[in-house]
C-alpha positions, -999 to +999 in steps of 0.1 A: +161+000-312+161-021-280+134-047-277+119-051-242+123-089-245+161-084-250+167-066-218+138-076-195+152-089-163+188-082-174+196-070-139+181-100-121+199-131-110+169-152-120+164-189-128+177-185-164+210-170-152+213-196-124+208-224-148+234-210-171+260-202-145+257-230-119+268-266-122+239-289-129+241-306-095+244-273-076+214-259-096+193-290-089+202-289-052+192-253-049+159-259-066+152-289-043+160-267-013+136-240-024+109-265-032+111-284+001+118-253+022+149-266+038+182-249+048+208-244+021+238-266+022+269-244+028+288-259-002+259-251-025+256-217-010+293-210-017+288-221-053+258-199-057+275-169-041+305-172-064+284-173-095+262-144-082+294-123-075+308-130-110+275-122-126+271-090-106+307-078-113+302-085-150+272-061-148+292-033-131+284-040-095+311-033-069+291-038-037+265-061-023+237-056+003+211-075+022+180-056+011+153-058+037+120-042+048+120-030+084+089-018+101+094+017+088+074+006+057+103+013+034+134-007+025+169-006+041+203-015+028+239-015+040+265-018+013+297-039+015+322-041-013+334-074-028+370-065-022+393-084+001+430-077+007+456-096-013+494-096-014+514-066-025+487-042-015+463-055-041+427-067-037+406-097-049+369-098-053+353-123-029+317-132-018+311-163+003+281-185+009+281-174+045+278-137+034+250-147+010+229-166+035+233-144+066+242-108+073+246-089+105+235-053+109+230-027+136+193-030+146+193-004+173+178+024+153+150+005+136+116+004+152+111-025+175+081-016+196+100-028+227+111-062+213+146-052+224+164-025+244+181+003+225+215-008+236+209-043+222+220-036+187+226-069+170+203-078+141+204-105+115+194-106+078+186-140+062+184-146+024+149-151+010+160-173-018+125-174-033+129-137-044+157-132-069+187-110-062+191-080-085+214-051-093+204-015-084+228+014-087+258-010-091+249-028-059+239-065-058+207-065-037+199-097-019+163-098-007+163-109+030+143-112+062+154-092+092+153-105+128+167-096+163+193-114+183+164-132+201+148-143+168+119-118+168+108-106+134+119-069+130+105-066+095+075-070+073+087-099+051+092-125+078+055-126+089+045-125+052+066-156+045+052-173+075+016-165+064+023-179+029+035-212+045+003-213+067-021-209+038-001-234+018-005-260+045-042-256+050-051-252+013-033-285+005-054-303+031-086-290+015-074-298-021-066-334-010-103-338-001-112-330-037-087-357-050-060-332-062-031-355-054-009-339-080-009-305-063+021-302-040+021-264-032-002-234-033+010-199-036-008-166-031-004-141-059-007-104-059-008-076-084-007-042-066-019-012-087+000+019-077-014+054-078+008+085-075+010+123-082+037+141-103+044+177-096+071+201-106+103+198-086+109+235-082+073+241-070+077+212-045+108+227-030+089+259-022+063+241-001+077+231+033+046+210+040+053+188+009+090+186+018+084+176+054+051+156+053+044+146+017+010+164+016-002+200+015-013+213+049-027+245+033-042+252+000-074+268-013-092+250-041-084+262-076-111+274-100-108+241-119-099+207-104-114+174-116-150+185-122-148+180-160-133+145-155-111+151-185-079+139-169-090+103-163-075+081-191-067+113-210-038+119-233-006+116-213+015+148-214+049+145-231+068+153-199+049+126-180+052+102-208+090+106-209+090+098-171+068+067-177+090+055-205+121+057-183+103+042-154+092+012-174+127+006-187+142+006-153+115-016-138+117-041-167+154-044-162+147-054-127+121-080-138+091-060-125+061-068-148+049-032-152+020-036-175-005-007-175-001+031-172-026+059-174-038+092-161-060+088-130-090+109-120-073+139-104-051+164-123-014+154-120-025+119-108-014+087-126-014+049-121+009+020-128-003-016-127+018-048-129+010-083-138+007-108-110+035-124-091+040-146-061+031-125-031+065-120-015+080-111-049+051-088-056+058-070-023+095-067-032+086-054-067+061-028-053+088-015-029+112-012-058+085+005-079+078+032-053+116+039-049+123+040-086+092+062-093+107+088-069+142+085-084+131+088-120+108+117-113+137+138-100+156+131-133+127+147-151+126+177-127+095+164-110+086+149-077+065+118-072+041+121-043+030+088-027+010+103+001-026+090+004-041+125+003-016+151-009-044+176-019-075+184+001-107+182-020-089+163-047-089+125-052-063+107-030-041+079-041-047+042-032-031+009-040-054-019-052-043-052-039-054-078-065-050-112-049-056-148-057-045-184-050-028-207-075-015-243-074+018-255-087-001-272-115-014-238-128-049-238-114-063-205-100-085-216-071-106-184-074-114-190-111-152-199-112-150-214-147-179-213-171-203-230-146-194-217-112-226-233-097-212-267-105-176-258-094-178-270-057-140-265-052-142-229-063-173-223-041-156-237-010-125-214-015-149-185-022-167-192+011-134-194+029-126-159+018-161-146+027-159-161+062-123-149+067-132-113+057-163-113+080-146-128+110-115-107+107-129-075+092-112-056+121-078-069+110-083-059+074-092-024+085-061-023+107-039-035+079-046-003+060-047+021+090-024+051+089-026+089+095-025+095+058-051+069+048-076+084+074-079+114+051-087+092+021-111+064+033-147+073+031-142+102+006-157+099-028-126+083-044-120+055-019-140+028-002-155+036+033-138+024+064-164-003+068-152-036+053-176-054+030-174-078+000-188-073-035-196-106-052-217-095-081-252-108-090-243-142-104-222-155-075-246-140-049-275-158-067-256-191-067-250-189-030-286-179-024-298-209-043-277-232-022-290-215+010-326-219-002-321-255-015-334-246-050-317-252-084-297-224-098-311-212-131-279-207-151-282-179-177-265-179-210-241-150-215-259-121-232-242-106-263-234-069-257-248-048-286-239-011-288-260-001-317-233+002-344-234-026-370-197-023-378-186-029-342-183-065-330-207-082-306-191-098-276-203-117-245-214-095-217-199-102-183-223-117-159-218-088-135-206-052-135-176-039-115-181-021-082-154+006-076-169+016-043-164-018-026-135-023-002-131-060-012-145-068-046-145-101-065-134-092-101-137-124-121-109-146-108-095-126-079-103-103-051-094-066-052-087-052-018-091-014-025-086+001+010-048+003+009-031+037+008-006+045-019+024+047+003+017+015+022+037-017+020+015-045+007+031-069+032+007-062+061-027-067+043-015-099+026+000-113+058-035-108+074-054-121+044-032-152+041-035-160+078-072-154+081-080-176+051-056-202+064-075-203+096-108-208+079-094-235+055-080-253+086-115-253+102-130-265+069-105-293+066-109-303+103-146-307+097-146-323+063-119-348+070-142-363+097-172-367+073-180-400+056-203-384+030-180-357+016-204-342-010-234-337+013-211-324+041-196-300+016-230-287+005-241-282+041-208-264+049-212-239+020-248-233+029-240-227+065-211-203+058-233-182+035-261-181+060-238-170+088-216-146+069-238-131+042-240-098+062-205-090+048-217-092+012-229-058-002-233-053-039-246-017-037-231+018-036-205+020-009-205+058-012-241+061-002-245+074+034-274+049+038-249+021+035-232+031+067-264+029+086-272-004+071-238-018+078-242-008+115-276-027+116-258-057+101-233-056+129-203-046+107-175-026+123-168+010+115-135+022+127-133+056+111-098+065+123-065+047+130-066+052+168-100+035+168-089+006+148-054-002+160-060-014+196-081-043+182-050-058+167-043-075+201-079-086+207-078-122+221-092-137+189-065-120+168-037-131+191-051-166+189-052-165+151-016-154+145+000-175+173-019-206+161-004-203+126+030-191+140+028-159+119+034-136+149+042-142+185+022-122+210+053-102+217+057-094+180+020-083+178+022-060+208+054-045+194+037-037+160+008-021+178+032+001+197+051+010+165+020+019+145+005+041+173+038+059+176+041+064+139+006+079+138+015+103+166+048+112+151+033+120+117+007+143+130+032+160+153+054+167+123+024+180+104+014+202+133+049+217+138+052+223+100+019+242+101+032+264+129+064+271+112+048+279+078+021+301+094+045+321+116+075+324+093+059+326+058+022+330+056+013+356+083+043+378+074+032+377+037-004+386+047+009+414+069+029+428+041-001+428+018-022+444+046+004+472+047+000+477+010-037+480+013-034+504+043-009+526+024-032+526-007-061+538+015-039+566+030-026+576-005-061+578-020-074+599+009-045+622+007-056+631-028-093+633-019-106+627+016-139+615+003-125+591-024-141+557-018-119+527-011-143+498-007-120+471-020-091+481+001-111+487+033-133+456+031-104+433+021-083+448+049-111+443+074-116+407+064-079+400+064-075+414+098-103+392+112-088+361+096-053+369+108-065+373+143-083+340+141-052+323+126-029+337+152-052+323+180-053+289+163-015+287+157-009+296+194-035+270+204-018+245+181+016+251+197+001+246+231-016+214+220+015+200+205+034+208+237+006+190+257+011+159+236+046+155+250+032+152+285+016+118+275+036+087+274+011+058+267+009+053+229-028+047+227-037+077+249-013+098+229-029+087+195-063+096+207-051+130+220-037+138+185-069+127+169-093+145+193-073+176+203-045+183+177-062+175+144-093+197+149-071+227+157-050+220+125-082+220+105-094+253+120-060+269+113-061+256+077-096+270+071-084+305+081-052+304+061-070+290+030-094+319+032-065+343+034-050+328+003-082+339-015-078+375-002-041+381-007-026+392-040-008+364-059+023+385-059+024+384-021+014+348-015+047+330-007+040+294-016+027+277-048-010+273-050-031+242-058-035+256-093+003+258-097+009+223-083-019+204-101-015+221-135+023+229-134+034+201-157 
C-alpha cells in the first residue's frame, strides 16, 4: 500500500529535490536570488536547468513548457522536446538556463484588449522561480509570467506578483513601527475552496447547452431537488468516491495540499478544499486542480462542471478565497490571539482590511464579475452583490469600545454543553460563522465568498493585496511622523472604525431588508457585470494600481475591454445555442408529440364520435399555445443577436446583451420548460434535470 507521505510532491522540482541535485553554492545562490528578488545569474540558471532536465527525464518527461495564465482565465502551454541533434543522426537531451529563464511564444491569438495589434505576435514568458516546476503528462511545466514585446502584462500572474511585492513593502513599514526588526518579508496566503458538479458523461454529451456553454439553458425543475437537504455532507457515492480518490492522488503528486472533500448542498455537487499556500502558488495549484478535476472525471465516465450556475433553481458553485498575511518568522498578522483587545498590531492590520474593503468595494465586486456569476450572486446560496464585512460580535464590540473610549469587558470563553454527559465539554467560539457574508472574518483569516467556481483567484487577490497595501502605506505615512506612537495608533484605529464601520454587517445577507439598509449606508450595489466593470477605470482605481505599479493605465483599460468582450461573447454563444436547440431539437420533438396526440384524437373519434378526449385535446391546445410563444421568442432572439453585431463599443454592447438579449432568453426558456412538462418523456430529446442531477 502506497503511503501519501511517500509520493506527495514526487512530480515537483521542489526545495528538497533542488537541495539534493544542485551543488551547494548553486543552491545557496538560487535561494539568495529568490529571497532578495534579484535576477538569476546565467551560470546558476544553467546549473539549475541541467538538474531540472535530468530530474524530469528520470521521471519520464520528454518535453518542457513555460506554463502561464493568459487573460482567458485558464492556463496555456507550448511543448518543446529536450532533444537536440547530434552526430550520426542521433540526438542528445539538452535544456539551457536561457530556455529556463525566458521563453518566446506567439501572443497574437491571446486576449490583449488593444495592448498590441494582431500582427504584433511576439510574446515572452519569464520563469516565476517562487513557484516550483512540476511534471504533468510527461511534460516539465515551468510556471511563468507572460508579457508582450513592449513589456505589458498579458497574463494574470504578473499583476499578482506585483501586488504581492506592494503589500510586502508596506506591511514591513508598519511592522517596523511595532519593533519587529526580525521580520524581513510578508507573504499573503490563500486557501481557495473549490465547488463543482459531477454528471454522467453520456448525459452531458446529449446536451448541447452543456457542451457549448457549461450550463443548462433549458430544464424544468425535477420533483425532488435539494429540499430535503440530505445531500450536504451526506455519504459519498462509490463512483464519486473513486473519482475523489484518483483526484487526490494526482493532486498530491503535484504537491497540491488537497485536504477536505465532501458533498455540497445541491445534488451532484461537491467541494474540495486545500490547505493554505503562498498566494501565487495557491493560484497555480487552483488552476491545476480545476484542470485535473475535469481530466479525472472523464476517466470515470463523468464530466466535471465548473460553471457558477449550471442548473437553474439549484445551488450554484462558488470558490471561497480564504486569505491571510504571514511573516517570514511564522506570525499570522490576522491572528487575534487570546486577548485581541490588547493586540494592537492585530487591530491595526484588521482596520487596514476594513478600510481597504470599504474604500475599494467596487473593485472587489469587479474582481468576481462574470456572466456566469451574475446568475449566482444574490441567490440563496451565495452572498449578495453588495460587499460587506462580517466581523462577529467580539471584534465588533472591541472596536466599538475603542470608538466610545470605554474599557472592553473581556469575557471568558463559555464551555459548550450539549446535554449528553458522555460527550466532552469544549470552549465555545466567541462568535458564530456567517455563511451569507461576502467577506467574513473566520478566526484568523478573511473568507471572500463572492468568487464564482470557474474564476481564477488571481484577480481578487491582486485587488485585495493592492488595496490593503495602499491603506498600510497611508497608515505608515501617518504613524512614522508621530512622536507618541501608542496614542497616535489608538486614535488611528478609532478613526478608521468610525469612518468605515458602515461596511461591517453581522446579520443575514439573504434578507431583502439588508439591501435597503446597505443603500442607506451608501454601499454600492452593482447587480450585474455591465454595471460593475466600467468602474474599474475610475480615477481613484487607476491611481491605486499605478501608484503601486501593479497595473499601468494601459493594462487596466485593456482588461476592462477583455472582460466586457468576454461577457458579450459568452451570452452570444448561449443565445445562439438556445436558437439551435429550440429549432433543431426541441420544437421538432414537440411537434412529433403533437402529431401523436392529434392522431390519437382522430383514432378515438373514428371508433366513437362522442368518445371524450380531454387529456389529448387540452394538452394539445396548451402545447400549441406554448409552441407559438416559443417560436415568436426564438425568432425575436435571433433578431436580437443579429442586432448585437451592429454595435462595436464594448460597454454599449454589454448593456445591450444584458437589457435586450437576456430577457428574451429567459422568456424562451420559460416556454420551453413548460413544454418539457407537457411532452412525453419518450419524445423529449434531451436529458432532464432529474436525469442529470441523480444520474450518478
